[in-house]
ZAMARGU-4260 file (C-alpha; in steps of 0.2 Angstrom, whole numbers, plus 5000, padded with zeros to 4 digits):
<rodrens>
0) 5000/5000/5000 | 5014/5012/5005 | 5023/5007/4989 | 5007/5012/4979 | 5006/5029/4988
5) 5024/5033/4984 | 5021/5029/4966 | 5006/5040/4965 | 5016/5054/4974 | 5030/5052/4961
10) 5017/5053/4947 | 5010/5069/4954 | 5027/5077/4956 | 5031/5073/4938 | 5015/5081/4932
15) 5018/5097/4942 | 5035/5098/4935 | 5028/5096/4917 | 5016/5110/4921 | 5030/5121/4927
20) 5041/5118/4912 | 5026/5122/4901 | 5025/5140/4907 | 5030/5146/4889 | 5019/5134/4881
25) 5001/5135/4875 | 4990/5121/4881 | 4988/5109/4866 | 5001/5117/4856 | 5020/5119/4854
30) 5030/5134/4861 | 5027/5150/4853 | 5040/5152/4839 | 5051/5166/4837 | 5045/5171/4820
35) 5028/5176/4827 | 5037/5192/4833 | 5046/5195/4817 | 5063/5187/4820 | 5068/5169/4815
40) 5083/5160/4820 | 5079/5146/4808 | 5075/5158/4793 | 5088/5172/4795 | 5085/5188/4785
45) 5101/5186/4776 | 5095/5170/4768 | 5076/5172/4768 | 5063/5185/4765 | 5048/5180/4776
50) 5030/5186/4779 | 5018/5181/4793 | 5000/5178/4791 | 4987/5176/4805 | 4969/5171/4804
55) 4956/5159/4812 | 4958/5147/4798 | 4974/5139/4791 | 4970/5143/4773 | 4967/5162/4776
60) 4983/5163/4787 | 4993/5155/4773 | 4986/5167/4760 | 4990/5182/4772 | 5008/5176/4774
65) 5010/5175/4755 | 5002/5193/4753 | 5014/5199/4767 | 5029/5194/4756 | 5021/5201/4740
70) 5018/5218/4748 | 5037/5220/4750 | 5039/5218/4731 | 5024/5228/4726 | 5031/5243/4736
75) 5048/5242/4726 | 5039/5241/4709 | 5028/5256/4713 | 5044/5266/4719 | 5053/5262/4703
80) 5038/5266/4691 | 5043/5284/4688 | 5057/5278/4677 | 5044/5270/4666 | 5031/5284/4665
85) 5035/5288/4647 | 5030/5271/4642 | 5015/5269/4654 | 5008/5285/4647 | 5008/5278/4630
90) 4999/5263/4636 | 4986/5272/4646 | 4983/5287/4635 | 4965/5290/4634 | 4960/5274/4643
95) 4957/5268/4661 | 4971/5257/4668 | 4961/5241/4667 | 4959/5243/4648 | 4978/5240/4645
100) 4988/5225/4647 | 5004/5234/4653 | 4999/5247/4665 | 5007/5248/4682 | 4994/5237/4691
105) 4996/5223/4678 | 5015/5225/4679 | 5014/5223/4698 | 5003/5208/4695 | 5016/5200/4684
110) 5029/5203/4697 | 5018/5196/4711 | 5015/5180/4701 | 5034/5178/4698 | 5038/5181/4716
115) 5025/5169/4723 | 5033/5155/4712 | 5048/5156/4724 | 5038/5157/4740 | 5033/5143/4751
120) 5025/5140/4768 | 5039/5135/4779 | 5031/5134/4796 | 5014/5135/4805 | 5009/5137/4823
125) 4992/5136/4832 | 4987/5147/4847 | 4975/5136/4855 | 4970/5148/4868 | 4965/5161/4856
130) 4960/5150/4842 | 4971/5158/4829 | 4982/5150/4816 | 4999/5157/4811 | 5008/5154/4795
135) 5026/5159/4790 | 5029/5161/4771 | 5047/5161/4766 | 5058/5165/4750 | 5075/5158/4749
140) 5085/5173/4743 | 5099/5163/4733 | 5087/5152/4724 | 5075/5166/4720 | 5090/5177/4713
145) 5095/5163/4701 | 5077/5162/4695 | 5075/5180/4692 | 5092/5182/4684 | 5088/5169/4671
150) 5072/5178/4667 | 5081/5195/4666 | 5094/5187/4654 | 5080/5180/4643 | 5072/5197/4641
155) 5089/5205/4638 | 5092/5194/4623 | 5075/5198/4616 | 5077/5216/4619 | 5094/5216/4610
160) 5087/5206/4596 | 5072/5219/4594 | 5083/5234/4595 | 5095/5227/4582 | 5080/5223/4570
165) 5074/5240/4572 | 5090/5248/4567 | 5093/5236/4553 | 5076/5235/4544 | 5070/5247/4530
170) 5052/5241/4533 | 5044/5255/4543 | 5030/5244/4550 | 5043/5231/4555 | 5053/5245/4564
175) 5038/5251/4574 | 5034/5234/4579 | 5052/5229/4584 | 5054/5246/4595 | 5037/5242/4603
180) 5042/5225/4608 | 5058/5231/4614 | 5050/5244/4625 | 5037/5233/4632 | 5050/5219/4636
185) 5061/5232/4644 | 5048/5238/4656 | 5044/5220/4660 | 5063/5217/4663 | 5064/5232/4674
190) 5049/5226/4684 | 5059/5210/4687 | 5075/5220/4691 | 5065/5229/4705 | 5061/5213/4712
195) 5079/5207/4711 | 5084/5223/4721 | 5073/5216/4735 | 5079/5199/4734 | 5097/5203/4735
200) 5103/5209/4753 | 5114/5222/4744 | 5099/5230/4736 | 5108/5231/4720 | 5100/5226/4703
205) 5106/5221/4686 | 5110/5236/4674 | 5101/5236/4658 | 5109/5240/4641 | 5094/5252/4636
210) 5083/5264/4645 | 5064/5264/4644 | 5063/5283/4641 | 5075/5282/4626 | 5066/5268/4617
215) 5049/5276/4620 | 5056/5293/4613 | 5063/5284/4598 | 5047/5275/4594 | 5037/5291/4596
220) 5048/5301/4585 | 5048/5288/4571 | 5029/5287/4572 | 5028/5306/4570 | 5039/5307/4555
225) 5039/5290/4546 | 5023/5281/4549 | 5009/5294/4548 | 4991/5288/4545 | 4977/5296/4535
230) 4958/5293/4538 | 4944/5293/4525 | 4926/5290/4529 | 4912/5289/4517 | 4893/5286/4518
235) 4882/5293/4532 | 4887/5303/4547 | 4904/5306/4540 | 4910/5320/4551 | 4906/5313/4568
240) 4912/5296/4562 | 4929/5302/4556 | 4931/5314/4570 | 4929/5299/4583 | 4941/5288/4573
245) 4954/5301/4572 | 4952/5305/4591 | 4954/5286/4595 | 4970/5284/4584 | 4978/5299/4592
250) 4974/5292/4610 | 4982/5276/4605 | 4999/5285/4601 | 4997/5285/4582 | 5000/5301/4571
255) 4986/5306/4559 | 4987/5319/4545 | 4975/5327/4534 | 4988/5329/4520 | 4982/5321/4504
260) 4990/5305/4497 | 4993/5300/4479 | 4976/5298/4471 | 4966/5307/4484 | 4955/5320/4476
265) 4944/5324/4491 | 4956/5337/4499 | 4965/5352/4491 | 4977/5365/4499 | 4994/5368/4505
270) 5000/5355/4517 | 5016/5352/4526 | 5023/5337/4535 | 5026/5319/4530 | 5014/5310/4518
275) 5004/5296/4526 | 5010/5278/4525 | 4994/5270/4530 | 4976/5274/4525 | 4962/5269/4536
280) 4947/5270/4525 | 4929/5265/4528 | 4911/5266/4524 | 4898/5270/4538 | 4879/5268/4535
285) 4865/5273/4547 | 4847/5269/4543 | 4829/5266/4550 | 4823/5248/4552 | 4806/5243/4553
290) 4803/5231/4568 | 4784/5233/4569 | 4785/5241/4586 | 4771/5254/4589 | 4781/5264/4602
295) 4799/5263/4598 | 4809/5268/4582 | 4825/5258/4579 | 4840/5264/4569 | 4854/5252/4564
300) 4872/5257/4560 | 4886/5248/4552 | 4904/5251/4547 | 4917/5242/4536 | 4935/5248/4537
305) 4951/5244/4528 | 4969/5248/4532 | 4979/5251/4516 | 4998/5252/4514 | 4999/5267/4502
310) 5016/5262/4495 | 5010/5245/4489 | 4991/5249/4488 | 4988/5233/4497 | 4975/5230/4510
315) 4984/5224/4526 | 4969/5223/4537 | 4950/5225/4538 | 4936/5225/4552 | 4918/5228/4553
320) 4907/5235/4567 | 4889/5238/4569 | 4873/5238/4580 | 4856/5245/4583 | 4848/5257/4595
325) 4830/5262/4599 | 4820/5277/4606 | 4803/5285/4605 | 4807/5295/4589 | 4818/5292/4574
330) 4828/5308/4578 | 4831/5302/4596 | 4836/5285/4590 | 4848/5292/4577 | 4856/5303/4590
335) 4858/5288/4601 | 4865/5277/4588 | 4878/5290/4582 | 4884/5292/4600 | 4886/5273/4602
340) 4895/5272/4585 | 4907/5286/4589 | 4911/5277/4605 | 4914/5261/4596 | 4925/5270/4583
345) 4935/5279/4596 | 4939/5264/4607 | 4936/5247/4598 | 4941/5252/4580 | 4955/5263/4584
350) 4962/5250/4597 | 4961/5236/4584 | 4970/5247/4571 | 4983/5252/4583 | 4986/5234/4589
355) 4988/5229/4571 | 5001/5243/4568 | 5011/5238/4584 | 5010/5220/4580 | 5000/5215/4595
360) 4987/5207/4585 | 4984/5204/4566 | 4968/5211/4558 | 4961/5199/4544 | 4963/5205/4527
365) 4944/5204/4524 | 4931/5211/4535 | 4918/5200/4544 | 4904/5203/4533 | 4889/5197/4544
370) 4894/5212/4556 | 4897/5224/4542 | 4886/5234/4530 | 4873/5227/4518 | 4878/5228/4500
375) 4871/5243/4489 | 4853/5244/4488 | 4849/5235/4504 | 4847/5250/4514 | 4830/5256/4512
380) 4829/5272/4521 | 4843/5282/4528 | 4840/5289/4546 | 4836/5307/4549 | 4851/5316/4553
385) 4852/5323/4571 | 4857/5340/4575
</rodrens>
């Protein structure tokens, strides 16, 4: 009996000792790790970039840990963006930032995606008392530096090839496209370089052979003097249609002239400046349609446009746009359809022409006829002009 009592006492003493030793331990969990307070012996700052996430669920805590690492890089990309303003202004000219692929927000997204490829959740901890989950996201600096340097080297090769092509080619359109690619890739390269400065403990990046502002200036100067566009619209609502298209092309960074080209008899006078290299010509029709509606009048519009190389007289691209609008009277319906048409020409048509010029997408040589204008004789009644 005494032996059993001594055994019980020993067990009790042992339990009390365990409780005493767990003074720095949460019930049901391991000791609070040092990285919770921002310093980690296992993941020193010279070797790792880390971020801590906290939430009631494990998944959310991990997402917040990733986000904490990403914020470090986002801040650096934003700080370096002033060097790219000349290019970003071209990309955003006349548009909201979400309408262009290479705005600052999208550059930051590209950077973040590349950064997170090199980030892992390296530790977790549960605070059982408070019901909180903690996650530690970490990026191994040397490994990430290698990955980013490989990407930067690839971009440097592409930029060098494009700059060399731009200097060598006699094809004006090819030169514009090469300069555009080089400038776009250089901005992307400098985004990765901003990340590299964060990854390296020294804070130093990799020097580029070219500057964004220099390539952008060369592209703008060449467009202003060597690849000028002319616009010619015929049909209905010519003045508002042509004005809208010219406005859109200018916003896209292209140069437009009213100087006549060979064979153009629509304009006369004394003009200066370069002759146009490309002609954007199109037919616009606006007409009343009968839909047997006792209350509303409906007006349809259509457009067929071609991009013509004036040197070879070859059609290098074509597109069609159209639609219909309704209102209580024919005049109001016409006014509405003209507003919609102008918006389409300023944004969609101009953007498609610019994307073709810059080599981002290729327009088909023939327009998509189902969306285009009906052939001659099929428009029964032109809509009343609205003033």
